[in-house]
N, C-alpha and C positions, 0 to 999 in steps of 0.2 A: 650603736656607740655614735657618741658627737665628739669629734676631733678638731684641733687647732691645726693649722699649718702655716708655718713662718718661712715665706720666700727670702734667703738669704746667701745666695748663690753666685751674684753680679760682681763684676772687676770694680767697679764704682770708680772708673778713670776720670769723671770730673771732678773726684775730690782730689786727686793728686795721690802721692808716694805711700803715704797711709792710710791702712785699710780702713774705709769710713766705718764699717762696723764694729771696729776697736777704738774709737775716738770716745773720749771720756764726758760722760755729763752727771753732772753729780756724784762723782767717785765708780760711777759704773759705765759699761761700755751702751754704746748705742745699741747694740742686738741685745744686751741683757736686760734693758728697759724692755724691749718687745717681747723678750722671752717670759720675764717676769709677771709682764702683765696677761700674756696668753696662760701662764702657769697658775695664775688666780683667780681664775674663772672657774666656780665652784661645777658646772653645767659639760665641761668636757673632760672626758676620759683618759684621752692621749693628745699630747703634743708634739708635733714633729717640727726640726728646722732644718730645711735644705741649706746646704752650703755647698760650695763649689771653689770658686777664685781664688779664697784665701783661706781655705779648710783648714791647713796644717797649723798657721797662726792663729785662727779662731779656735779650734778644739783645744790647743795648748794656754788659752787666756780668758775665755768665756766660761764662766759657770752656766751651766745649762739647767739647773736646779730641775723639776719632773720633766725636761723635755727631751726628745731622743733626734741628736743629730744626724742626719743621713747625708752622702756625698753626689752630688750630681758630677759624675764625670763628664758629661755634656754640655755644662754650664754656659760654655761661649756660644752654644746654638740659640743662646737668648733666653727670656722667662717663661717660656712655653716648654722648654726642656725641664727646668726648673718644678715649674708646674706639675707637669708629667710624673717628674719623679717622686712627688709628694704626694701624688693622689696614688702613685702605684704603691708607695708603701703606708698607705691609710686605705688600701683595698677593704672593702665589705662596709665602709663607714656609712651611717646613713645620711650624715652631715656633716661638711667639713666648713669651718672658719677659717679663710685667709687673711692672712694679714703680712705686714713687709718687715724685714728686720731692719730696715732703716728709717721707719717710724717711732721713734722712743718714746712720745708723748700720748699714741694711743691707749686708753686707760681699759682695767680689768672691765671697769662698769658699762663702758661703750662696748668691748667685746661681748659681753653678756647680753647686751640687748639682741643679739644675733643668735644666739646658741638655740632657741627656739623659732627665729624668724624662717618664714616661707623661703626654700631655695631659690635661689637666683638672686637675694636680697643682697644691697649694698649701702655702702656709706654713702653720703654725701656732706660737704662740707661746703657751707654756704651756697650750695647748690652744684659743685662740682663733685662728680664721680670719686669716690677714694675706695677705701680700704677701712674695715673688712667687709669680706665679699663671703656669702652663703653659697656653696654647693652642695647641689644633692647628687643621687644617682645620675639624673638627664646629664648636668652639667659635669661630672667626674668622666663618662662616659665619652663626651664631646672632646674634653684634655686632648685623649691620643692623636685629634688631628689637627692640634693647635702647633704652629712652627714659628720660629724667630721670637721677635719682640711681643709675640701675641697671647696675652694672660685670661685671665677669667672674666675681664669685663667683656671680651669680643663672643663671649657665652650669654650674657644678662639679657640683652635687648633690650625691650622695655619693662625689666625686673621692678619690683616696689624698692621704694628707698626709704632710709631713715636717716633722717637729718641731725647730724652730730656736731657742727659747728661751734653751738655753744656748749658741749661737754668735754670738747678737749681740742687740741692742736692735731691734726692729722696731716703734717707737715713731712716731707720726705728729707733726708739730710743726702742729696747729691753733690752738695759742693761743699766749701770752707765757710762760706757766708751762709748757707743754710744752718751749718752746725752751730754757728752762733747765733743765729735767729731762734732755733732751737733751745740753746743755752738759756738767752733770756726768757722766752718762755717759761721753760721750766723753772728758772728762780721766782718769777713771777706768781707761780703757783702757790 
């Protein structure tokens, strides 16, 4: 089984009072854009979205399409807890493609580049590491040892990369200013 994993459990404190995952971009929430992208990839057999901080509000307002939401009750521990929860849910997968719920402009075409990529492969955007990231059985087993804000990047080392900077915008929405920049980028597509 090849699966998609969307990490969306963090509090997003730098964004302000409203959960950033629910902010609107072109009539859909930030998280829905990330979900739609993974659900549109034909090579993925299953897509899981890990929720945490604002789970109740997100569950009430987001259309998950083909994706399955799961709750990480330990979300305060950092991204490692979310990653562990997602990997636990996808136990037995031969490959997991990890994206972030606050990266609404990563396209299905970009995610599709990683479906058959070597485990450990990650995206770069103008040379900077980003998501998607491909985890195979070795990386998934190693996730159990991660703690705090250490994600899959810490498991990859000198893994292969796929440059995606000319294909889409890999910008995270961490602040209101980021949201405005992403909205402008979306409108320009």
